[in-house]
C-alpha positions as CSV (number, residue, x, y, z in Angstrom):
1,M,-6.1,2.2,-11.3
2,A,-7.9,-1.1,-11.5
3,S,-11.6,-1.7,-12.0
4,I,-13.5,-4.9,-11.2
5,V,-16.4,-6.0,-13.4
6,A,-18.8,-8.5,-11.9
7,S,-20.8,-10.7,-14.3
8,L,-23.9,-11.9,-12.4
9,L,-26.5,-14.3,-13.5
10,P,-29.1,-12.5,-15.6
11,P,-32.6,-11.8,-14.2
12,L,-35.4,-14.2,-15.1
13,L,-37.4,-11.8,-17.4
14,L,-34.6,-10.1,-19.2
15,P,-32.7,-11.8,-22.1
16,A,-29.2,-13.0,-21.2
17,R,-26.3,-11.3,-22.9
18,N,-22.7,-12.3,-22.8
19,S,-20.7,-9.1,-22.0
20,H,-17.4,-10.9,-21.7
21,P,-16.3,-13.5,-24.3
22,G,-14.6,-16.5,-23.0
23,T,-15.0,-18.5,-19.8
24,F,-14.2,-17.3,-16.4
25,P,-14.1,-19.2,-13.1
26,T,-17.3,-18.7,-11.0
27,F,-17.4,-18.4,-7.3
28,P,-20.4,-19.4,-5.2
29,V,-21.9,-16.5,-3.3
30,S,-24.6,-16.7,-0.7
31,L,-26.1,-13.4,0.3
32,L,-29.2,-14.8,1.8
33,S,-29.4,-18.1,3.6
34,G,-30.7,-20.8,1.2
35,R,-30.1,-18.7,-2.0
36,R,-26.9,-19.2,-3.9
37,S,-25.8,-17.6,-7.1
38,N,-22.5,-17.7,-9.0
39,V,-20.3,-14.7,-9.6
40,S,-17.5,-14.5,-12.1
41,L,-15.0,-11.6,-11.7
42,V,-13.0,-9.9,-14.4
43,V,-10.2,-7.5,-13.3
44,K,-9.0,-4.9,-15.7
45,A,-6.0,-2.6,-15.3
46,S,-6.2,0.8,-16.8
47,A,-3.3,2.8,-17.9
48,G,-2.8,5.7,-15.5
49,S,0.0,7.1,-13.5
50,S,-0.1,8.8,-10.2
51,E,2.0,12.0,-9.9
52,S,2.2,11.7,-6.1
53,S,3.7,8.3,-6.1
54,T,7.4,8.3,-5.2
55,S,8.0,4.6,-5.5
56,L,8.9,4.9,-9.2
57,T,11.3,7.8,-8.6
58,V,13.0,5.9,-5.8
59,F,13.4,2.9,-8.0
60,K,14.9,5.0,-10.8
61,S,17.2,6.7,-8.3
62,V,18.5,3.4,-7.0
63,Q,18.9,2.1,-10.6
64,N,20.9,5.3,-11.5
65,V,23.2,4.7,-8.5
66,W,23.5,1.0,-9.4
67,D,24.6,1.9,-12.9
68,Q,27.7,3.8,-11.6
69,P,30.4,1.3,-10.5
70,E,31.9,3.6,-7.9
71,D,28.6,4.0,-6.0
72,R,27.7,0.2,-5.8
73,L,29.8,-0.2,-2.6
74,A,27.9,2.7,-1.0
75,L,24.6,1.1,-2.1
76,F,25.6,-2.2,-0.5
77,G,26.6,-0.3,2.7
78,L,23.2,1.5,2.9
79,G,21.4,-1.8,2.4
80,F,23.4,-3.5,5.1
81,A,22.8,-0.5,7.4
82,A,19.1,-0.6,6.8
83,V,19.0,-4.4,7.6
84,A,21.1,-3.8,10.8
85,A,18.9,-0.9,11.9
86,F,15.8,-3.0,11.4
87,W,17.2,-5.9,13.4
88,A,18.3,-3.6,16.2
89,A,14.9,-1.9,16.3
90,T,13.1,-5.2,16.4
91,N,15.2,-6.4,19.3
92,L,14.8,-3.1,21.1
93,V,11.0,-3.3,20.8
94,A,11.0,-6.9,22.0
95,A,13.1,-5.9,25.1
96,V,10.8,-3.0,25.9
97,D,7.7,-5.2,25.4
98,K,8.9,-7.5,28.2
99,L,8.8,-4.6,30.7
100,P,5.6,-4.6,32.8
101,L,4.1,-1.1,32.3
102,F,5.6,0.2,29.1
103,P,3.5,-1.8,26.5
104,A,0.2,-0.3,27.8
105,V,1.7,3.2,27.9
106,F,3.2,2.9,24.4
107,E,-0.1,1.5,23.1
108,L,-2.0,4.6,24.4
109,I,0.6,6.9,22.9
110,G,0.3,5.1,19.6
111,I,-3.5,5.4,19.6
112,F,-3.4,9.1,20.4
113,Y,-0.8,9.7,17.8
114,S,-2.8,7.8,15.1
115,V,-5.9,9.8,15.9
116,W,-3.9,13.1,15.8
117,F,-2.2,12.1,12.5
118,T,-5.5,11.1,10.9
119,Y,-7.1,14.4,12.0
120,R,-4.1,16.5,11.0
121,Y,-3.2,15.0,7.6
122,L,-5.8,12.5,6.2
123,I,-9.3,14.0,6.7
124,F,-9.2,17.1,4.6
125,K,-7.8,17.4,1.0
126,P,-5.5,20.4,1.6
127,D,-3.9,18.6,4.5
128,R,-3.4,15.5,2.4
129,E,-1.7,17.6,-0.3
130,E,0.5,19.1,2.3
131,L,1.5,15.6,3.5
132,F,2.3,14.6,-0.1
133,Q,4.5,17.7,-0.4
134,I,6.3,16.9,2.8
135,L,6.9,13.3,1.7
136,N,8.1,14.3,-1.7
137,K,10.4,16.9,-0.2
138,S,11.8,14.4,2.2
139,A,12.4,11.8,-0.5
140,T,14.2,14.3,-2.7
141,D,16.3,15.4,0.3
142,I,17.3,11.8,1.1
143,L,18.0,10.9,-2.5
144,G,19.8,14.1,-3.3
145,Q,17.8,15.0,-6.4
């Protein structure tokens, strides 16, 4: 998690205090026409881990496979297959995009699917937890953990 602290110019009647030692770059901000004030931003990172994040476990899994010499060839093969599949999918989408009616139909399908997915998985907390469970299960099935 990261937090942003804004250090604004002090009000006219209150004594100024320096909450952050040191100098920070200031950025001109104009909220109202004609009035300008300077804002300096300090970004702090807090130590916290997310249990639902699978990126760290994916990285550790790839690192474990890389450490075993007999599995390196398989890892190179999977990487090459991923690049080839991405290239083929990009060319397929470019070919379908040139057809006259298909782009509009696919755009409508994409809009409807996005609305359904947002309603089904993202609006309510139990549905989001279900989505995280599905994603974690899929990741463990793919990585074989």
